[in-house]
Backbone atoms as SQL, in Angstrom:
CREATE TABLE atoms (id INTEGER PRIMARY KEY, chain TEXT, resi INTEGER, resn TEXT, atom TEXT, x REAL, y REAL, z REAL);
INSERT INTO atoms VALUES
  (1, 'A', 1, 'UNK', 'N', 80.542, 99.332, 106.100),
  (2, 'A', 1, 'UNK', 'CA', 81.475, 100.326, 105.626),
  (3, 'A', 1, 'UNK', 'C', 82.875, 99.716, 105.591),
  (4, 'A', 2, 'UNK', 'N', 83.610, 100.027, 104.562),
  (5, 'A', 2, 'UNK', 'CA', 84.952, 99.496, 104.385),
  (6, 'A', 2, 'UNK', 'C', 85.929, 100.208, 105.312),
  (7, 'A', 3, 'UNK', 'N', 86.811, 99.435, 105.933),
  (8, 'A', 3, 'UNK', 'CA', 87.858, 100.023, 106.760),
  (9, 'A', 3, 'UNK', 'C', 88.891, 100.653, 105.849),
  (10, 'A', 4, 'UNK', 'N', 89.220, 101.897, 106.041),
  (11, 'A', 4, 'UNK', 'CA', 90.147, 102.681, 105.218),
  (12, 'A', 4, 'UNK', 'C', 89.742, 102.622, 103.743),
  (13, 'A', 5, 'UNK', 'N', 88.628, 103.256, 103.380),
  (14, 'A', 5, 'UNK', 'CA', 88.127, 103.167, 102.012),
  (15, 'A', 5, 'UNK', 'C', 89.047, 103.762, 100.950),
  (16, 'A', 6, 'UNK', 'N', 89.787, 104.803, 101.297),
  (17, 'A', 6, 'UNK', 'CA', 90.685, 105.405, 100.310),
  (18, 'A', 6, 'UNK', 'C', 91.837, 104.460, 100.008),
  (19, 'A', 7, 'UNK', 'N', 92.304, 103.760, 101.022),
  (20, 'A', 7, 'UNK', 'CA', 93.382, 102.798, 100.810),
  (21, 'A', 7, 'UNK', 'C', 92.929, 101.720, 99.828),
  (22, 'A', 8, 'UNK', 'N', 91.722, 101.207, 100.026),
  (23, 'A', 8, 'UNK', 'CA', 91.203, 100.165, 99.133),
  (24, 'A', 8, 'UNK', 'C', 91.065, 100.679, 97.704),
  (25, 'A', 9, 'UNK', 'N', 90.563, 101.900, 97.549),
  (26, 'A', 9, 'UNK', 'CA', 90.389, 102.468, 96.210),
  (27, 'A', 9, 'UNK', 'C', 91.735, 102.688, 95.521),
  (28, 'A', 10, 'UNK', 'N', 92.693, 103.236, 96.234),
  (29, 'A', 10, 'UNK', 'CA', 94.000, 103.515, 95.637),
  (30, 'A', 10, 'UNK', 'C', 94.751, 102.235, 95.289),
  (31, 'A', 11, 'UNK', 'N', 94.606, 101.203, 96.093),
  (32, 'A', 11, 'UNK', 'CA', 95.245, 99.929, 95.767),
  (33, 'A', 11, 'UNK', 'C', 94.639, 99.307, 94.512),
  (34, 'A', 12, 'UNK', 'N', 93.317, 99.430, 94.364),
  (35, 'A', 12, 'UNK', 'CA', 92.677, 98.913, 93.143),
  (36, 'A', 12, 'UNK', 'C', 93.139, 99.684, 91.914),
  (37, 'A', 13, 'UNK', 'N', 93.231, 101.001, 92.039),
  (38, 'A', 13, 'UNK', 'CA', 93.692, 101.809, 90.906),
  (39, 'A', 13, 'UNK', 'C', 95.146, 101.517, 90.556),
  (40, 'A', 14, 'UNK', 'N', 95.989, 101.372, 91.569),
  (41, 'A', 14, 'UNK', 'CA', 97.407, 101.101, 91.326),
  (42, 'A', 14, 'UNK', 'C', 97.609, 99.729, 90.698),
  (43, 'A', 15, 'UNK', 'N', 96.778, 98.771, 91.053),
  (44, 'A', 15, 'UNK', 'CA', 96.930, 97.416, 90.514),
  (45, 'A', 15, 'UNK', 'C', 96.576, 97.357, 89.028),
  (46, 'A', 16, 'UNK', 'N', 95.784, 98.304, 88.547),
  (47, 'A', 16, 'UNK', 'CA', 95.353, 98.272, 87.143),
  (48, 'A', 16, 'UNK', 'C', 96.231, 99.094, 86.206),
  (49, 'A', 17, 'UNK', 'N', 97.197, 99.819, 86.744),
  (50, 'A', 17, 'UNK', 'CA', 98.051, 100.644, 85.893),
  (51, 'A', 17, 'UNK', 'C', 98.995, 99.797, 85.062),
  (52, 'A', 18, 'UNK', 'N', 99.294, 100.289, 83.864),
  (53, 'A', 18, 'UNK', 'CA', 100.205, 99.574, 82.969),
  (54, 'A', 18, 'UNK', 'C', 101.607, 99.472, 83.570),
  (55, 'A', 19, 'UNK', 'N', 102.058, 100.526, 84.218),
  (56, 'A', 19, 'UNK', 'CA', 103.379, 100.525, 84.830),
  (57, 'A', 19, 'UNK', 'C', 103.519, 99.469, 85.919),
  (58, 'A', 20, 'UNK', 'N', 102.410, 99.163, 86.590),
  (59, 'A', 20, 'UNK', 'CA', 102.448, 98.147, 87.641),
  (60, 'A', 20, 'UNK', 'C', 102.786, 96.782, 87.064),
  (61, 'A', 21, 'UNK', 'N', 102.213, 96.456, 85.913),
  (62, 'A', 21, 'UNK', 'CA', 102.499, 95.167, 85.278),
  (63, 'A', 21, 'UNK', 'C', 103.972, 95.082, 84.866),
  (64, 'A', 22, 'UNK', 'N', 104.506, 96.174, 84.306),
  (65, 'A', 22, 'UNK', 'CA', 105.910, 96.183, 83.898),
  (66, 'A', 22, 'UNK', 'C', 106.830, 96.105, 85.113),
  (67, 'A', 23, 'UNK', 'N', 106.451, 96.780, 86.183),
  (68, 'A', 23, 'UNK', 'CA', 107.262, 96.737, 87.397),
  (69, 'A', 23, 'UNK', 'C', 107.290, 95.331, 87.984),
  (70, 'A', 24, 'UNK', 'N', 106.148, 94.682, 88.014),
  (71, 'A', 24, 'UNK', 'CA', 106.093, 93.301, 88.518),
  (72, 'A', 24, 'UNK', 'C', 106.902, 92.363, 87.639),
  (73, 'A', 25, 'UNK', 'N', 106.784, 92.524, 86.335),
  (74, 'A', 25, 'UNK', 'CA', 107.546, 91.661, 85.425),
  (75, 'A', 25, 'UNK', 'C', 109.039, 91.894, 85.580),
  (76, 'A', 26, 'UNK', 'N', 109.443, 93.149, 85.710),
  (77, 'A', 26, 'UNK', 'CA', 110.853, 93.469, 85.903),
  (78, 'A', 26, 'UNK', 'C', 111.382, 92.923, 87.218),
  (79, 'A', 27, 'UNK', 'N', 110.577, 93.025, 88.263),
  (80, 'A', 27, 'UNK', 'CA', 111.001, 92.498, 89.566),
  (81, 'A', 27, 'UNK', 'C', 111.150, 90.981, 89.502),
  (82, 'A', 28, 'UNK', 'N', 110.233, 90.307, 88.816),
  (83, 'A', 28, 'UNK', 'CA', 110.339, 88.849, 88.676),
  (84, 'A', 28, 'UNK', 'C', 111.581, 88.471, 87.881),
  (85, 'A', 29, 'UNK', 'N', 111.889, 89.233, 86.857),
  (86, 'A', 29, 'UNK', 'CA', 113.083, 88.960, 86.062),
  (87, 'A', 29, 'UNK', 'C', 114.352, 89.151, 86.891),
  (88, 'A', 30, 'UNK', 'N', 114.393, 90.208, 87.680),
  (89, 'A', 30, 'UNK', 'CA', 115.554, 90.452, 88.546),
  (90, 'A', 30, 'UNK', 'C', 115.712, 89.320, 89.563),
  (91, 'A', 31, 'UNK', 'N', 114.617, 88.870, 90.135),
  (92, 'A', 31, 'UNK', 'CA', 114.679, 87.774, 91.107),
  (93, 'A', 31, 'UNK', 'C', 115.191, 86.501, 90.444),
  (94, 'A', 32, 'UNK', 'N', 114.739, 86.213, 89.239),
  (95, 'A', 32, 'UNK', 'CA', 115.218, 85.016, 88.545),
  (96, 'A', 32, 'UNK', 'C', 116.708, 85.123, 88.216),
  (97, 'A', 33, 'UNK', 'N', 117.144, 86.294, 87.802),
  (98, 'A', 33, 'UNK', 'CA', 118.567, 86.480, 87.471),
  (99, 'A', 33, 'UNK', 'C', 119.431, 86.360, 88.718),
  (100, 'A', 34, 'UNK', 'N', 119.037, 87.007, 89.800),
  (101, 'A', 34, 'UNK', 'CA', 119.812, 86.942, 91.046),
  (102, 'A', 34, 'UNK', 'C', 119.822, 85.516, 91.592),
  (103, 'A', 35, 'UNK', 'N', 118.678, 84.861, 91.567),
  (104, 'A', 35, 'UNK', 'CA', 118.609, 83.485, 92.053),
  (105, 'A', 35, 'UNK', 'C', 119.470, 82.539, 91.247),
  (106, 'A', 36, 'UNK', 'N', 119.445, 82.682, 89.929),
  (107, 'A', 36, 'UNK', 'CA', 120.274, 81.834, 89.069),
  (108, 'A', 36, 'UNK', 'C', 121.753, 82.109, 89.301),
  (109, 'A', 37, 'UNK', 'N', 122.117, 83.385, 89.397),
  (110, 'A', 37, 'UNK', 'CA', 123.517, 83.735, 89.637),
  (111, 'A', 37, 'UNK', 'C', 124.016, 83.172, 90.969),
  (112, 'A', 38, 'UNK', 'N', 123.211, 83.345, 92.035),
  (113, 'A', 38, 'UNK', 'CA', 123.609, 82.801, 93.332),
  (114, 'A', 38, 'UNK', 'C', 123.697, 81.280, 93.294),
  (115, 'A', 39, 'UNK', 'N', 122.773, 80.653, 92.608),
  (116, 'A', 39, 'UNK', 'CA', 122.789, 79.195, 92.513),
  (117, 'A', 39, 'UNK', 'C', 124.049, 78.714, 91.812),
  (118, 'A', 40, 'UNK', 'N', 124.440, 79.397, 90.745),
  (119, 'A', 40, 'UNK', 'CA', 125.639, 78.998, 90.014),
  (120, 'A', 40, 'UNK', 'C', 126.924, 79.291, 90.792),
  (121, 'A', 41, 'UNK', 'N', 126.947, 80.406, 91.512),
  (122, 'A', 41, 'UNK', 'CA', 128.132, 80.759, 92.284),
  (123, 'A', 41, 'UNK', 'C', 128.315, 79.812, 93.472),
  (124, 'A', 42, 'UNK', 'N', 127.230, 79.424, 94.100),
  (125, 'A', 42, 'UNK', 'CA', 127.298, 78.616, 95.315),
  (126, 'A', 42, 'UNK', 'C', 126.979, 77.134, 95.069),
  (127, 'A', 43, 'UNK', 'N', 127.152, 76.645, 93.850),
  (128, 'A', 43, 'UNK', 'CA', 126.777, 75.251, 93.576),
  (129, 'A', 43, 'UNK', 'C', 127.669, 74.247, 94.293),
  (130, 'A', 44, 'UNK', 'N', 128.860, 74.653, 94.709),
  (131, 'A', 44, 'UNK', 'CA', 129.733, 73.746, 95.450),
  (132, 'A', 44, 'UNK', 'C', 129.389, 73.735, 96.944),
  (133, 'A', 45, 'UNK', 'N', 128.611, 74.673, 97.392),
  (134, 'A', 45, 'UNK', 'CA', 128.239, 74.759, 98.803),
  (135, 'A', 45, 'UNK', 'C', 127.212, 73.678, 99.136),
  (136, 'A', 46, 'UNK', 'N', 127.115, 73.323, 100.405),
  (137, 'A', 46, 'UNK', 'CA', 126.079, 72.364, 100.807),
  (138, 'A', 46, 'UNK', 'C', 124.687, 72.921, 100.517),
  (139, 'A', 47, 'UNK', 'N', 123.735, 72.057, 100.236),
  (140, 'A', 47, 'UNK', 'CA', 122.386, 72.532, 99.883),
  (141, 'A', 47, 'UNK', 'C', 121.744, 73.409, 100.952),
  (142, 'A', 48, 'UNK', 'N', 122.000, 73.086, 102.209),
  (143, 'A', 48, 'UNK', 'CA', 121.406, 73.897, 103.277),
  (144, 'A', 48, 'UNK', 'C', 121.934, 75.325, 103.238),
  (145, 'A', 49, 'UNK', 'N', 123.222, 75.488, 103.030),
  (146, 'A', 49, 'UNK', 'CA', 123.824, 76.820, 102.968),
  (147, 'A', 49, 'UNK', 'C', 123.329, 77.582, 101.732),
  (148, 'A', 50, 'UNK', 'N', 123.219, 76.880, 100.630),
  (149, 'A', 50, 'UNK', 'CA', 122.707, 77.491, 99.405),
  (150, 'A', 50, 'UNK', 'C', 121.280, 77.988, 99.593),
  (151, 'A', 51, 'UNK', 'N', 120.444, 77.141, 100.176),
  (152, 'A', 51, 'UNK', 'CA', 119.047, 77.510, 100.401),
  (153, 'A', 51, 'UNK', 'C', 118.933, 78.702, 101.351),
  (154, 'A', 52, 'UNK', 'N', 119.734, 78.698, 102.408),
  (155, 'A', 52, 'UNK', 'CA', 119.696, 79.804, 103.372),
  (156, 'A', 52, 'UNK', 'C', 120.134, 81.116, 102.721),
  (157, 'A', 53, 'UNK', 'N', 121.168, 81.062, 101.906),
  (158, 'A', 53, 'UNK', 'CA', 121.651, 82.259, 101.226),
  (159, 'A', 53, 'UNK', 'C', 120.609, 82.788, 100.241),
  (160, 'A', 54, 'UNK', 'N', 120.042, 81.893, 99.441),
  (161, 'A', 54, 'UNK', 'CA', 119.000, 82.306, 98.495),
  (162, 'A', 54, 'UNK', 'C', 117.808, 82.915, 99.219),
  (163, 'A', 55, 'UNK', 'N', 117.381, 82.281, 100.281),
  (164, 'A', 55, 'UNK', 'CA', 116.231, 82.781, 101.032),
  (165, 'A', 55, 'UNK', 'C', 116.510, 84.168, 101.604),
  (166, 'A', 56, 'UNK', 'N', 117.675, 84.342, 102.223),
  (167, 'A', 56, 'UNK', 'CA', 118.004, 85.630, 102.840),
  (168, 'A', 56, 'UNK', 'C', 118.113, 86.751, 101.801),
  (169, 'A', 57, 'UNK', 'N', 118.766, 86.483, 100.694),
  (170, 'A', 57, 'UNK', 'CA', 118.941, 87.510, 99.667),
  (171, 'A', 57, 'UNK', 'C', 117.605, 87.880, 99.028),
  (172, 'A', 58, 'UNK', 'N', 116.814, 86.899, 98.677),
  (173, 'A', 58, 'UNK', 'CA', 115.541, 87.186, 98.000),
  (174, 'A', 58, 'UNK', 'C', 114.520, 87.800, 98.952),
  (175, 'A', 59, 'UNK', 'N', 114.505, 87.366, 100.196),
  (176, 'A', 59, 'UNK', 'CA', 113.597, 87.971, 101.168),
  (177, 'A', 59, 'UNK', 'C', 113.999, 89.409, 101.464),
  (178, 'A', 60, 'UNK', 'N', 115.289, 89.640, 101.609),
  (179, 'A', 60, 'UNK', 'CA', 115.764, 91.005, 101.830),
  (180, 'A', 60, 'UNK', 'C', 115.424, 91.919, 100.666),
  (181, 'A', 61, 'UNK', 'N', 115.558, 91.417, 99.448),
  (182, 'A', 61, 'UNK', 'CA', 115.182, 92.206, 98.271),
  (183, 'A', 61, 'UNK', 'C', 113.696, 92.520, 98.233),
  (184, 'A', 62, 'UNK', 'N', 112.867, 91.544, 98.617),
  (185, 'A', 62, 'UNK', 'CA', 111.419, 91.769, 98.629),
  (186, 'A', 62, 'UNK', 'C', 111.028, 92.806, 99.678),
  (187, 'A', 63, 'UNK', 'N', 111.644, 92.736, 100.838),
  (188, 'A', 63, 'UNK', 'CA', 111.356, 93.716, 101.897),
  (189, 'A', 63, 'UNK', 'C', 111.802, 95.108, 101.462),
  (190, 'A', 64, 'UNK', 'N', 112.964, 95.202, 100.868),
  (191, 'A', 64, 'UNK', 'CA', 113.461, 96.492, 100.384),
  (192, 'A', 64, 'UNK', 'C', 112.530, 97.074, 99.321),
  (193, 'A', 65, 'UNK', 'N', 112.072, 96.237, 98.402),
  (194, 'A', 65, 'UNK', 'CA', 111.142, 96.678, 97.366),
  (195, 'A', 65, 'UNK', 'C', 109.838, 97.186, 97.984),
  (196, 'A', 66, 'UNK', 'N', 109.313, 96.464, 98.967),
  (197, 'A', 66, 'UNK', 'CA', 108.067, 96.874, 99.612),
  (198, 'A', 66, 'UNK', 'C', 108.243, 98.182, 100.375),
  (199, 'A', 67, 'UNK', 'N', 109.370, 98.329, 101.054),
  (200, 'A', 67, 'UNK', 'CA', 109.610, 99.562, 101.801),
  (201, 'A', 67, 'UNK', 'C', 109.779, 100.770, 100.887),
  (202, 'A', 68, 'UNK', 'N', 110.335, 100.563, 99.703),
  (203, 'A', 68, 'UNK', 'CA', 110.545, 101.684, 98.784),
  (204, 'A', 68, 'UNK', 'C', 109.285, 102.039, 98.000),
  (205, 'A', 69, 'UNK', 'N', 108.418, 101.083, 97.760),
  (206, 'A', 69, 'UNK', 'CA', 107.227, 101.373, 96.964),
  (207, 'A', 69, 'UNK', 'C', 106.148, 102.094, 97.772),
  (208, 'A', 70, 'UNK', 'N', 106.116, 101.914, 99.075),
  (209, 'A', 70, 'UNK', 'CA', 105.101, 102.563, 99.906),
  (210, 'A', 70, 'UNK', 'C', 105.165, 104.076, 99.879),
  (211, 'A', 71, 'UNK', 'N', 106.298, 104.675, 100.222),
  (212, 'A', 71, 'UNK', 'CA', 106.368, 106.145, 100.185),
  (213, 'A', 71, 'UNK', 'C', 106.178, 106.718, 98.780),
  (214, 'A', 72, 'UNK', 'N', 106.631, 105.999, 97.767),
  (215, 'A', 72, 'UNK', 'CA', 106.433, 106.473, 96.394),
  (216, 'A', 72, 'UNK', 'C', 104.969, 106.536, 96.019),
  (217, 'A', 73, 'UNK', 'N', 104.222, 105.510, 96.383),
  (218, 'A', 73, 'UNK', 'CA', 102.786, 105.488, 96.090),
  (219, 'A', 73, 'UNK', 'C', 102.042, 106.554, 96.882),
  (220, 'A', 74, 'UNK', 'N', 102.442, 106.740, 98.133),
  (221, 'A', 74, 'UNK', 'CA', 101.784, 107.739, 98.972),
  (222, 'A', 74, 'UNK', 'C', 101.988, 109.146, 98.429),
  (223, 'A', 75, 'UNK', 'N', 103.211, 109.482, 98.096),
  (224, 'A', 75, 'UNK', 'CA', 103.478, 110.829, 97.598),
  (225, 'A', 75, 'UNK', 'C', 102.814, 111.054, 96.244),
  (226, 'A', 76, 'UNK', 'N', 102.775, 110.025, 95.400),
  (227, 'A', 76, 'UNK', 'CA', 102.116, 110.151, 94.108),
  (228, 'A', 76, 'UNK', 'C', 100.618, 110.373, 94.277),
  (229, 'A', 77, 'UNK', 'N', 100.021, 109.659, 95.193),
  (230, 'A', 77, 'UNK', 'CA', 98.582, 109.785, 95.429),
  (231, 'A', 77, 'UNK', 'C', 98.229, 111.182, 95.936),
  (232, 'A', 78, 'UNK', 'N', 98.975, 111.666, 96.921),
  (233, 'A', 78, 'UNK', 'CA', 98.677, 112.991, 97.474),
  (234, 'A', 78, 'UNK', 'C', 98.933, 114.106, 96.464),
  (235, 'A', 79, 'UNK', 'N', 100.002, 113.994, 95.684),
  (236, 'A', 79, 'UNK', 'CA', 100.272, 115.038, 94.699),
  (237, 'A', 79, 'UNK', 'C', 99.249, 115.018, 93.574),
  (238, 'A', 80, 'UNK', 'N', 98.768, 113.839, 93.215),
  (239, 'A', 80, 'UNK', 'CA', 97.723, 113.756, 92.183),
  (240, 'A', 80, 'UNK', 'C', 96.430, 114.398, 92.665),
  (241, 'A', 81, 'UNK', 'N', 96.069, 114.146, 93.915),
  (242, 'A', 81, 'UNK', 'CA', 94.863, 114.769, 94.475),
  (243, 'A', 81, 'UNK', 'C', 95.012, 116.291, 94.526),
  (244, 'A', 82, 'UNK', 'N', 96.191, 116.772, 94.857),
  (245, 'A', 82, 'UNK', 'CA', 96.404, 118.210, 94.923),
  (246, 'A', 82, 'UNK', 'C', 96.375, 118.840, 93.528),
  (247, 'A', 83, 'UNK', 'N', 96.992, 118.161, 92.528),
  (248, 'A', 83, 'UNK', 'CA', 96.984, 118.677, 91.151),
  (249, 'A', 83, 'UNK', 'C', 95.573, 118.773, 90.600),
  (250, 'A', 84, 'UNK', 'N', 94.760, 117.769, 90.915),
  (251, 'A', 84, 'UNK', 'CA', 93.391, 117.757, 90.396),
  (252, 'A', 84, 'UNK', 'C', 92.454, 118.650, 91.205),
  (253, 'A', 85, 'UNK', 'N', 92.936, 119.145, 92.339),
  (254, 'A', 85, 'UNK', 'CA', 92.113, 120.025, 93.160),
  (255, 'A', 85, 'UNK', 'C', 91.065, 119.286, 93.971),
  (256, 'A', 86, 'UNK', 'N', 91.240, 117.998, 94.184),
  (257, 'A', 86, 'UNK', 'CA', 90.245, 117.213, 94.907),
  (258, 'A', 86, 'UNK', 'C', 90.670, 116.863, 96.321),
  (259, 'A', 87, 'UNK', 'N', 91.824, 117.348, 96.762),
  (260, 'A', 87, 'UNK', 'CA', 92.282, 117.033, 98.111),
  (261, 'A', 87, 'UNK', 'C', 91.354, 117.641, 99.156),
  (262, 'A', 88, 'UNK', 'N', 90.920, 118.863, 98.933),
  (263, 'A', 88, 'UNK', 'CA', 89.991, 119.503, 99.863),
  (264, 'A', 88, 'UNK', 'C', 88.639, 118.825, 99.908),
  (265, 'A', 89, 'UNK', 'N', 88.224, 118.259, 98.786),
  (266, 'A', 89, 'UNK', 'CA', 86.934, 117.574, 98.754),
  (267, 'A', 89, 'UNK', 'C', 86.927, 116.311, 99.608),
  (268, 'A', 90, 'UNK', 'N', 88.081, 115.698, 99.778),
  (269, 'A', 90, 'UNK', 'CA', 88.141, 114.501, 100.618),
  (270, 'A', 90, 'UNK', 'C', 87.788, 114.810, 102.060),
  (271, 'A', 91, 'UNK', 'N', 88.126, 116.032, 102.503),
  (272, 'A', 91, 'UNK', 'CA', 87.841, 116.389, 103.887),
  (273, 'A', 91, 'UNK', 'C', 86.374, 116.781, 104.086),
  (274, 'A', 92, 'UNK', 'N', 85.629, 116.993, 103.006),
  (275, 'A', 92, 'UNK', 'CA', 84.203, 117.299, 103.113),
  (276, 'A', 92, 'UNK', 'C', 83.354, 116.037, 103.256),
  (277, 'A', 93, 'UNK', 'N', 83.937, 114.889, 102.986),
  (278, 'A', 93, 'UNK', 'CA', 83.212, 113.624, 103.123),
  (279, 'A', 93, 'UNK', 'C', 83.257, 113.175, 104.583),
  (280, 'A', 94, 'UNK', 'N', 82.706, 112.004, 104.840),
  (281, 'A', 94, 'UNK', 'CA', 82.696, 111.489, 106.206),
  (282, 'A', 94, 'UNK', 'C', 83.998, 110.771, 106.569),
  (283, 'A', 95, 'UNK', 'N', 85.035, 110.992, 105.769),
  (284, 'A', 95, 'UNK', 'CA', 86.325, 110.371, 106.051),
  (285, 'A', 95, 'UNK', 'C', 87.016, 111.084, 107.205),
  (286, 'A', 96, 'UNK', 'N', 87.773, 110.334, 107.941),
  (287, 'A', 96, 'UNK', 'CA', 88.574, 110.908, 109.021),
  (288, 'A', 96, 'UNK', 'C', 89.922, 111.348, 108.454),
  (289, 'A', 97, 'UNK', 'N', 90.646, 112.142, 109.208),
  (290, 'A', 97, 'UNK', 'CA', 91.962, 112.613, 108.764),
  (291, 'A', 97, 'UNK', 'C', 92.932, 111.476, 108.537),
  (292, 'A', 98, 'UNK', 'N', 92.870, 110.452, 109.400),
  (293, 'A', 98, 'UNK', 'CA', 93.790, 109.327, 109.215),
  (294, 'A', 98, 'UNK', 'C', 93.455, 108.514, 107.979),
  (295, 'A', 99, 'UNK', 'N', 92.176, 108.516, 107.550),
  (296, 'A', 99, 'UNK', 'CA', 91.813, 107.851, 106.300),
  (297, 'A', 99, 'UNK', 'C', 92.524, 108.490, 105.118),
  (298, 'A', 100, 'UNK', 'N', 92.547, 109.813, 105.102),
  (299, 'A', 100, 'UNK', 'CA', 93.173, 110.531, 104.000),
  (300, 'A', 100, 'UNK', 'C', 94.687, 110.344, 104.031),
  (301, 'A', 101, 'UNK', 'N', 95.281, 110.456, 105.206),
  (302, 'A', 101, 'UNK', 'CA', 96.733, 110.338, 105.315),
  (303, 'A', 101, 'UNK', 'C', 97.181, 108.923, 105.008),
  (304, 'A', 102, 'UNK', 'N', 96.535, 107.928, 105.568),
  (305, 'A', 102, 'UNK', 'CA', 96.921, 106.548, 105.311),
  (306, 'A', 102, 'UNK', 'C', 96.544, 106.092, 103.897),
  (307, 'A', 103, 'UNK', 'N', 95.509, 106.720, 103.342),
  (308, 'A', 103, 'UNK', 'CA', 95.092, 106.367, 101.980),
  (309, 'A', 103, 'UNK', 'C', 96.082, 106.835, 100.976);
């Protein structure tokens, strides 16, 4: 049996959406633009300082993106289940309450 089966199903569905591809492409474009801008602004700085700045800015952006996408996906999933009237059916299966909430 899969650990957290709803989570696995929702991640597979989210990965196949058209909006997901556009979001990933847009995020990659933003990262390239920010990285290029920082590289050009800090080109007189020592390489170690430049690398540290690029790493901190891009890592911080990735963490922020991950933190913001989680609650959005969760609320979308729960509201979709409620709109379709299938939220109650999830509790009739052998799933636990934490499976539904975390899924």
